[in-house]
Structures are given as C-alpha cells and as structure tokens.
C-alpha positions, 0 to 999 in steps of 0.5 A: 639586780634589775629594777623589776626585781628590786620592786618586787622585793620591796613589796614585802621586805618588812612584812612577814609573809603570813601577816601580809597574806592574812592582810591581803585575805581580810581586804578580800573578805571585807570586799575592799577590792575591785577587779583587777586588783582582786584577782591580782591580790588572790594571786599574790596570796597563793603564788607570791608577789614574784609571781606577778608580771610587771603590769600586775605589779603596778596594779597591785602597788597602786590599788592595794599597797599605796591604798592600804599599807601604811607606815608609822612616821616614827619607827617606820613599822608597816601597818597593815590594819586597815581598821586602825587610824593613824593618829599623828601618823603613828602606830599604836605602840609609838602612840602610847610611848609618846602620848604625853607630848600629843596631849 
C-alpha cells in the first residue's frame, strides 16, 4: 500500500462515517472553517476522504483533523465534539470512570 493510501485510510479508521460526517457538517454550520478547508470538507462529506488529492488531504488534515479531532489519552477513543473540553486529556466516559482519582 502506498503512503497516500495509508494516510487516507488513517483519516477515518476509528470513525463511523455517518458520525464523522455529522461532525464535519456541524463544523460547517458553526462557521469554524474557512476556504480552502471549507470546500475540501464539503467534498469529504459528499465524496469521501478517498476522493481527495494529496494536497487536499494535507489541508484537510492540517486545518480540520488536527484542529478539531481529538483523542482520549486513556481509552484512545476519538472525540469529535468541538464543544466538549478535554479535562485531563480524557473523554467524558473516562472522566466518569476515574473521577475519584482526579478530585
């Protein structure tokens, strides 16, 4: 597998496509994105990540994924809600599970 395919596969490997698309639609609705990331994100929603060129993939990773997609440091679950703060680097489930430790 070439490196560009590996990168594209990585983009949504842990995400349910429908959930990821809803997240991207919310970013657009809330005006979090500017061009060219806006147009590229619309393309990902309509045609999928595999439709991106290498340059578009770079823009998408840099201005969308790295900025808004986070990961819990405990369970490695992808967190797609830009309005939930990551307290102690954890998702809500892990915070609830380990709340006694961090009081």
